[in-house]
Structure formats: C-alpha cells, structure tokens
Jmol script that loads the backbone (N, CA, C; Angstrom):
load data "model"
ATOM      1  N   MET A   1     132.683 102.645 159.556  1.00  0.00           N
ATOM      2  CA  MET A   1     133.676 101.616 159.567  1.00  0.00           C
ATOM      3  C   MET A   1     133.156 100.351 160.261  1.00  0.00           C
ATOM      4  N   ALA A   2     132.472 100.510 161.358  1.00  0.00           N
ATOM      5  CA  ALA A   2     131.955  99.350 162.086  1.00  0.00           C
ATOM      6  C   ALA A   2     130.965  98.568 161.227  1.00  0.00           C
ATOM      7  N   TYR A   3     130.177  99.260 160.425  1.00  0.00           N
ATOM      8  CA  TYR A   3     129.212  98.599 159.555  1.00  0.00           C
ATOM      9  C   TYR A   3     129.937  97.710 158.541  1.00  0.00           C
ATOM     10  N   ILE A   4     131.011  98.211 157.956  1.00  0.00           N
ATOM     11  CA  ILE A   4     131.765  97.441 156.968  1.00  0.00           C
ATOM     12  C   ILE A   4     132.400  96.219 157.619  1.00  0.00           C
ATOM     13  N   ASP A   5     132.944  96.379 158.815  1.00  0.00           N
ATOM     14  CA  ASP A   5     133.523  95.239 159.532  1.00  0.00           C
ATOM     15  C   ASP A   5     132.459  94.187 159.836  1.00  0.00           C
ATOM     16  N   ALA A   6     131.291  94.630 160.261  1.00  0.00           N
ATOM     17  CA  ALA A   6     130.202  93.700 160.556  1.00  0.00           C
ATOM     18  C   ALA A   6     129.762  92.966 159.294  1.00  0.00           C
ATOM     19  N   LEU A   7     129.693  93.690 158.188  1.00  0.00           N
ATOM     20  CA  LEU A   7     129.301  93.070 156.927  1.00  0.00           C
ATOM     21  C   LEU A   7     130.334  92.038 156.485  1.00  0.00           C
ATOM     22  N   ASN A   8     131.604  92.377 156.597  1.00  0.00           N
ATOM     23  CA  ASN A   8     132.656  91.429 156.246  1.00  0.00           C
ATOM     24  C   ASN A   8     132.591  90.182 157.110  1.00  0.00           C
ATOM     25  N   ASN A   9     132.365  90.339 158.397  1.00  0.00           N
ATOM     26  CA  ASN A   9     132.248  89.190 159.290  1.00  0.00           C
ATOM     27  C   ASN A   9     131.045  88.336 158.935  1.00  0.00           C
ATOM     28  N   ALA A  10     129.945  88.951 158.551  1.00  0.00           N
ATOM     29  CA  ALA A  10     128.744  88.203 158.174  1.00  0.00           C
ATOM     30  C   ALA A  10     128.997  87.387 156.923  1.00  0.00           C
ATOM     31  N   VAL A  11     129.686  87.957 155.959  1.00  0.00           N
ATOM     32  CA  VAL A  11     129.989  87.227 154.726  1.00  0.00           C
ATOM     33  C   VAL A  11     130.900  86.042 155.013  1.00  0.00           C
ATOM     34  N   ILE A  12     131.907  86.249 155.835  1.00  0.00           N
ATOM     35  CA  ILE A  12     132.814  85.157 156.198  1.00  0.00           C
ATOM     36  C   ILE A  12     132.047  84.079 156.943  1.00  0.00           C
ATOM     37  N   TYR A  13     131.175  84.460 157.866  1.00  0.00           N
ATOM     38  CA  TYR A  13     130.426  83.471 158.630  1.00  0.00           C
ATOM     39  C   TYR A  13     129.477  82.696 157.737  1.00  0.00           C
ATOM     40  N   ALA A  14     128.835  83.374 156.783  1.00  0.00           N
ATOM     41  CA  ALA A  14     127.920  82.683 155.873  1.00  0.00           C
ATOM     42  C   ALA A  14     128.679  81.650 155.069  1.00  0.00           C
ATOM     43  N   GLY A  15     129.885  81.989 154.615  1.00  0.00           N
ATOM     44  CA  GLY A  15     130.698  81.023 153.894  1.00  0.00           C
ATOM     45  C   GLY A  15     131.062  79.845 154.762  1.00  0.00           C
ATOM     46  N   GLY A  16     131.360  80.117 156.018  1.00  0.00           N
ATOM     47  CA  GLY A  16     131.669  79.051 156.955  1.00  0.00           C
ATOM     48  C   GLY A  16     130.482  78.151 157.195  1.00  0.00           C
ATOM     49  N   LEU A  17     129.308  78.718 157.268  1.00  0.00           N
ATOM     50  CA  LEU A  17     128.096  77.927 157.477  1.00  0.00           C
ATOM     51  C   LEU A  17     127.865  76.979 156.305  1.00  0.00           C
ATOM     52  N   ILE A  18     128.141  77.445 155.104  1.00  0.00           N
ATOM     53  CA  ILE A  18     127.989  76.591 153.925  1.00  0.00           C
ATOM     54  C   ILE A  18     128.951  75.410 154.012  1.00  0.00           C
ATOM     55  N   ILE A  19     130.179  75.680 154.389  1.00  0.00           N
ATOM     56  CA  ILE A  19     131.170  74.607 154.511  1.00  0.00           C
ATOM     57  C   ILE A  19     130.786  73.651 155.636  1.00  0.00           C
ATOM     58  N   TYR A  20     130.407  74.201 156.789  1.00  0.00           N
ATOM     59  CA  TYR A  20     130.015  73.352 157.922  1.00  0.00           C
ATOM     60  C   TYR A  20     128.829  72.478 157.575  1.00  0.00           C
ATOM     61  N   ALA A  21     127.838  73.047 156.909  1.00  0.00           N
ATOM     62  CA  ALA A  21     126.649  72.278 156.543  1.00  0.00           C
ATOM     63  C   ALA A  21     127.034  71.126 155.621  1.00  0.00           C
ATOM     64  N   SER A  22     127.866  71.383 154.638  1.00  0.00           N
ATOM     65  CA  SER A  22     128.281  70.331 153.712  1.00  0.00           C
ATOM     66  C   SER A  22     129.103  69.252 154.421  1.00  0.00           C
ATOM     67  N   LEU A  23     129.988  69.668 155.314  1.00  0.00           N
ATOM     68  CA  LEU A  23     130.777  68.685 156.064  1.00  0.00           C
ATOM     69  C   LEU A  23     129.904  67.833 156.982  1.00  0.00           C
ATOM     70  N   LEU A  24     128.931  68.453 157.611  1.00  0.00           N
ATOM     71  CA  LEU A  24     128.042  67.698 158.494  1.00  0.00           C
ATOM     72  C   LEU A  24     127.140  66.752 157.698  1.00  0.00           C
ATOM     73  N   ILE A  25     126.726  67.163 156.501  1.00  0.00           N
ATOM     74  CA  ILE A  25     125.960  66.262 155.629  1.00  0.00           C
ATOM     75  C   ILE A  25     126.826  65.053 155.297  1.00  0.00           C
ATOM     76  N   ARG A  26     128.077  65.315 154.929  1.00  0.00           N
ATOM     77  CA  ARG A  26     128.994  64.225 154.580  1.00  0.00           C
ATOM     78  C   ARG A  26     129.226  63.303 155.768  1.00  0.00           C
ATOM     79  N   ALA A  27     129.216  63.854 156.954  1.00  0.00           N
ATOM     80  CA  ALA A  27     129.406  63.047 158.170  1.00  0.00           C
ATOM     81  C   ALA A  27     128.172  62.230 158.526  1.00  0.00           C
ATOM     82  N   GLY A  28     127.054  62.466 157.825  1.00  0.00           N
ATOM     83  CA  GLY A  28     125.863  61.654 158.034  1.00  0.00           C
ATOM     84  C   GLY A  28     124.749  62.312 158.822  1.00  0.00           C
ATOM     85  N   PHE A  29     124.898  63.571 159.173  1.00  0.00           N
ATOM     86  CA  PHE A  29     123.845  64.262 159.910  1.00  0.00           C
ATOM     87  C   PHE A  29     122.718  64.662 158.971  1.00  0.00           C
ATOM     88  N   ASN A  30     121.483  64.628 159.475  1.00  0.00           N
ATOM     89  CA  ASN A  30     120.358  65.093 158.665  1.00  0.00           C
ATOM     90  C   ASN A  30     120.155  66.598 158.868  1.00  0.00           C
ATOM     91  N   SER A  31     119.256  67.165 158.095  1.00  0.00           N
ATOM     92  CA  SER A  31     119.061  68.620 158.097  1.00  0.00           C
ATOM     93  C   SER A  31     118.631  69.161 159.456  1.00  0.00           C
ATOM     94  N   SER A  32     117.771  68.452 160.144  1.00  0.00           N
ATOM     95  CA  SER A  32     117.316  68.959 161.440  1.00  0.00           C
ATOM     96  C   SER A  32     118.445  68.928 162.464  1.00  0.00           C
ATOM     97  N   ALA A  33     119.303  67.918 162.412  1.00  0.00           N
ATOM     98  CA  ALA A  33     120.447  67.864 163.330  1.00  0.00           C
ATOM     99  C   ALA A  33     121.437  68.985 163.011  1.00  0.00           C
ATOM    100  N   ILE A  34     121.663  69.242 161.721  1.00  0.00           N
ATOM    101  CA  ILE A  34     122.571  70.320 161.323  1.00  0.00           C
ATOM    102  C   ILE A  34     122.021  71.661 161.784  1.00  0.00           C
ATOM    103  N   ALA A  35     120.716  71.845 161.659  1.00  0.00           N
ATOM    104  CA  ALA A  35     120.084  73.088 162.122  1.00  0.00           C
ATOM    105  C   ALA A  35     120.314  73.271 163.620  1.00  0.00           C
ATOM    106  N   ASN A  36     120.168  72.212 164.387  1.00  0.00           N
ATOM    107  CA  ASN A  36     120.388  72.295 165.838  1.00  0.00           C
ATOM    108  C   ASN A  36     121.849  72.579 166.173  1.00  0.00           C
ATOM    109  N   ILE A  37     122.760  71.930 165.478  1.00  0.00           N
ATOM    110  CA  ILE A  37     124.186  72.104 165.753  1.00  0.00           C
ATOM    111  C   ILE A  37     124.643  73.521 165.427  1.00  0.00           C
ATOM    112  N   THR A  38     124.127  74.080 164.321  1.00  0.00           N
ATOM    113  CA  THR A  38     124.568  75.403 163.867  1.00  0.00           C
ATOM    114  C   THR A  38     123.696  76.538 164.384  1.00  0.00           C
ATOM    115  N   PHE A  39     122.683  76.218 165.177  1.00  0.00           N
ATOM    116  CA  PHE A  39     121.764  77.218 165.721  1.00  0.00           C
ATOM    117  C   PHE A  39     121.052  77.999 164.618  1.00  0.00           C
ATOM    118  N   ARG A  40     120.665  77.292 163.569  1.00  0.00           N
ATOM    119  CA  ARG A  40     119.909  77.865 162.458  1.00  0.00           C
ATOM    120  C   ARG A  40     118.607  77.099 162.320  1.00  0.00           C
ATOM    121  N   SER A  41     117.707  77.625 161.497  1.00  0.00           N
ATOM    122  CA  SER A  41     116.459  76.911 161.255  1.00  0.00           C
ATOM    123  C   SER A  41     116.684  75.831 160.205  1.00  0.00           C
ATOM    124  N   GLN A  42     115.794  74.866 160.192  1.00  0.00           N
ATOM    125  CA  GLN A  42     115.887  73.803 159.201  1.00  0.00           C
ATOM    126  C   GLN A  42     115.700  74.372 157.791  1.00  0.00           C
ATOM    127  N   ASN A  43     114.869  75.394 157.652  1.00  0.00           N
ATOM    128  CA  ASN A  43     114.681  76.042 156.353  1.00  0.00           C
ATOM    129  C   ASN A  43     115.971  76.688 155.852  1.00  0.00           C
ATOM    130  N   THR A  44     116.785  77.209 156.757  1.00  0.00           N
ATOM    131  CA  THR A  44     118.075  77.781 156.358  1.00  0.00           C
ATOM    132  C   THR A  44     118.972  76.711 155.760  1.00  0.00           C
ATOM    133  N   ILE A  45     118.997  75.549 156.360  1.00  0.00           N
ATOM    134  CA  ILE A  45     119.828  74.452 155.855  1.00  0.00           C
ATOM    135  C   ILE A  45     119.299  73.985 154.506  1.00  0.00           C
ATOM    136  N   TYR A  46     117.975  73.870 154.368  1.00  0.00           N
ATOM    137  CA  TYR A  46     117.387  73.507 153.072  1.00  0.00           C
ATOM    138  C   TYR A  46     117.764  74.532 152.005  1.00  0.00           C
ATOM    139  N   SER A  47     117.696  75.804 152.352  1.00  0.00           N
ATOM    140  CA  SER A  47     118.019  76.860 151.392  1.00  0.00           C
ATOM    141  C   SER A  47     119.477  76.787 150.953  1.00  0.00           C
ATOM    142  N   ILE A  48     120.365  76.516 151.890  1.00  0.00           N
ATOM    143  CA  ILE A  48     121.782  76.386 151.559  1.00  0.00           C
ATOM    144  C   ILE A  48     121.978  75.254 150.548  1.00  0.00           C
ATOM    145  N   CYS A  49     121.363  74.122 150.805  1.00  0.00           N
ATOM    146  CA  CYS A  49     121.520  72.969 149.913  1.00  0.00           C
ATOM    147  C   CYS A  49     120.952  73.251 148.528  1.00  0.00           C
ATOM    148  N   LYS A  50     119.777  73.853 148.488  1.00  0.00           N
ATOM    149  CA  LYS A  50     119.178  74.188 147.193  1.00  0.00           C
ATOM    150  C   LYS A  50     120.041  75.193 146.431  1.00  0.00           C
ATOM    151  N   ARG A  51     120.527  76.193 147.136  1.00  0.00           N
ATOM    152  CA  ARG A  51     121.346  77.233 146.509  1.00  0.00           C
ATOM    153  C   ARG A  51     122.655  76.669 145.976  1.00  0.00           C
ATOM    154  N   LEU A  52     123.293  75.767 146.719  1.00  0.00           N
ATOM    155  CA  LEU A  52     124.544  75.167 146.268  1.00  0.00           C
ATOM    156  C   LEU A  52     124.336  74.304 145.026  1.00  0.00           C
ATOM    157  N   TYR A  53     123.242  73.560 144.988  1.00  0.00           N
ATOM    158  CA  TYR A  53     122.969  72.737 143.813  1.00  0.00           C
ATOM    159  C   TYR A  53     122.707  73.630 142.609  1.00  0.00           C
ATOM    160  N   LYS A  54     121.918  74.680 142.808  1.00  0.00           N
ATOM    161  CA  LYS A  54     121.620  75.622 141.718  1.00  0.00           C
ATOM    162  C   LYS A  54     122.905  76.281 141.217  1.00  0.00           C
ATOM    163  N   LYS A  55     123.768  76.672 142.119  1.00  0.00           N
ATOM    164  CA  LYS A  55     125.007  77.356 141.754  1.00  0.00           C
ATOM    165  C   LYS A  55     125.931  76.435 140.952  1.00  0.00           C
ATOM    166  N   ASN A  56     125.975  75.166 141.305  1.00  0.00           N
ATOM    167  CA  ASN A  56     126.901  74.238 140.660  1.00  0.00           C
ATOM    168  C   ASN A  56     126.349  73.568 139.414  1.00  0.00           C
ATOM    169  N   PHE A  57     125.025  73.353 139.358  1.00  0.00           N
ATOM    170  CA  PHE A  57     124.444  72.601 138.249  1.00  0.00           C
ATOM    171  C   PHE A  57     123.366  73.361 137.489  1.00  0.00           C
ATOM    172  N   ASP A  58     123.045  74.580 137.933  1.00  0.00           N
ATOM    173  CA  ASP A  58     122.051  75.439 137.281  1.00  0.00           C
ATOM    174  C   ASP A  58     120.705  74.743 137.119  1.00  0.00           C
ATOM    175  N   GLN A  59     120.291  74.025 138.148  1.00  0.00           N
ATOM    176  CA  GLN A  59     118.987  73.351 138.162  1.00  0.00           C
ATOM    177  C   GLN A  59     118.317  73.597 139.504  1.00  0.00           C
ATOM    178  N   ASP A  60     117.013  73.859 139.452  1.00  0.00           N
ATOM    179  CA  ASP A  60     116.235  73.992 140.685  1.00  0.00           C
ATOM    180  C   ASP A  60     115.721  72.615 141.080  1.00  0.00           C
ATOM    181  N   VAL A  61     116.250  72.090 142.161  1.00  0.00           N
ATOM    182  CA  VAL A  61     115.861  70.767 142.643  1.00  0.00           C
ATOM    183  C   VAL A  61     115.647  70.833 144.151  1.00  0.00           C
ATOM    184  N   ALA A  62     115.190  69.736 144.711  1.00  0.00           N
ATOM    185  CA  ALA A  62     115.007  69.651 146.157  1.00  0.00           C
ATOM    186  C   ALA A  62     116.360  69.652 146.854  1.00  0.00           C
ATOM    187  N   SER A  63     116.380  70.088 148.083  1.00  0.00           N
ATOM    188  CA  SER A  63     117.627  70.142 148.843  1.00  0.00           C
ATOM    189  C   SER A  63     118.239  68.757 149.027  1.00  0.00           C
ATOM    190  N   SER A  64     117.411  67.735 148.981  1.00  0.00           N
ATOM    191  CA  SER A  64     117.914  66.367 149.159  1.00  0.00           C
ATOM    192  C   SER A  64     118.876  65.960 148.046  1.00  0.00           C
ATOM    193  N   GLU A  65     118.769  66.579 146.873  1.00  0.00           N
ATOM    194  CA  GLU A  65     119.695  66.260 145.781  1.00  0.00           C
ATOM    195  C   GLU A  65     121.122  66.653 146.152  1.00  0.00           C
ATOM    196  N   TRP A  66     121.296  67.820 146.774  1.00  0.00           N
ATOM    197  CA  TRP A  66     122.633  68.228 147.212  1.00  0.00           C
ATOM    198  C   TRP A  66     123.132  67.291 148.305  1.00  0.00           C
ATOM    199  N   GLU A  67     122.240  66.939 149.224  1.00  0.00           N
ATOM    200  CA  GLU A  67     122.624  66.023 150.302  1.00  0.00           C
ATOM    201  C   GLU A  67     123.064  64.684 149.729  1.00  0.00           C
ATOM    202  N   ASN A  68     122.323  64.163 148.751  1.00  0.00           N
ATOM    203  CA  ASN A  68     122.701  62.887 148.138  1.00  0.00           C
ATOM    204  C   ASN A  68     124.037  62.991 147.419  1.00  0.00           C
ATOM    205  N   LEU A  69     124.268  64.108 146.748  1.00  0.00           N
ATOM    206  CA  LEU A  69     125.532  64.302 146.047  1.00  0.00           C
ATOM    207  C   LEU A  69     126.700  64.326 147.031  1.00  0.00           C
ATOM    208  N   ILE A  70     126.550  65.091 148.094  1.00  0.00           N
ATOM    209  CA  ILE A  70     127.629  65.194 149.091  1.00  0.00           C
ATOM    210  C   ILE A  70     127.887  63.837 149.754  1.00  0.00           C
ATOM    211  N   ARG A  71     126.830  63.104 150.047  1.00  0.00           N
ATOM    212  CA  ARG A  71     127.008  61.792 150.678  1.00  0.00           C
ATOM    213  C   ARG A  71     127.637  60.775 149.745  1.00  0.00           C
ATOM    214  N   SER A  72     127.491  60.988 148.440  1.00  0.00           N
ATOM    215  CA  SER A  72     128.043  60.016 147.474  1.00  0.00           C
ATOM    216  C   SER A  72     129.525  60.224 147.211  1.00  0.00           C
ATOM    217  N   ILE A  73     130.095  61.325 147.665  1.00  0.00           N
ATOM    218  CA  ILE A  73     131.523  61.598 147.452  1.00  0.00           C
ATOM    219  C   ILE A  73     132.346  60.703 148.384  1.00  0.00           C
ATOM    220  N   TYR A  74     133.334  60.078 147.841  1.00  0.00           N
ATOM    221  CA  TYR A  74     134.164  59.161 148.644  1.00  0.00           C
ATOM    222  C   TYR A  74     135.121  59.907 149.487  1.00  0.00           C
TER     223      TYR A  74
END
end "model"
wireframe off; spacefill off
backbone 0.3
color backbone group
C-alpha cells in the first residue's frame, strides 16, 4: 500500500512540476533559474519543455521552442 501511495504522490508532483515550469517560463525565468527554484537539474527542465512540445505538436524540437511558445501567450 505504501508503494502505491508513493507512486501516486510522485505522479501528482511530476504534474505539478510541469505546471510550475511552464508558469515560471511565462513569468520570464530562464531554464537555469527554474532548475534552481524547483531543486531540479537544468536537463530536467529541458526535458520537460521538449516533452511538452512533442506531446502537443508531435515534433522533436529544442526546448527553447516550448519556452518561446509559452512566452508568446498573452
């Protein structure tokens, strides 16, 4: 039972990290600042951005494309 609870918490936290990263990008923070704020590596933030772009547009691009998209939203 404890394993399932831990897994559920990890999934919820990962979803939260995706939202936090996108909100911080929109607020103007760069990847290294987001990594410091969230206590993650810069590669983790890059991976999140690449994965989100791939999931939404089915294209493998640099993480900066997701950052540019998020920053362009009014």
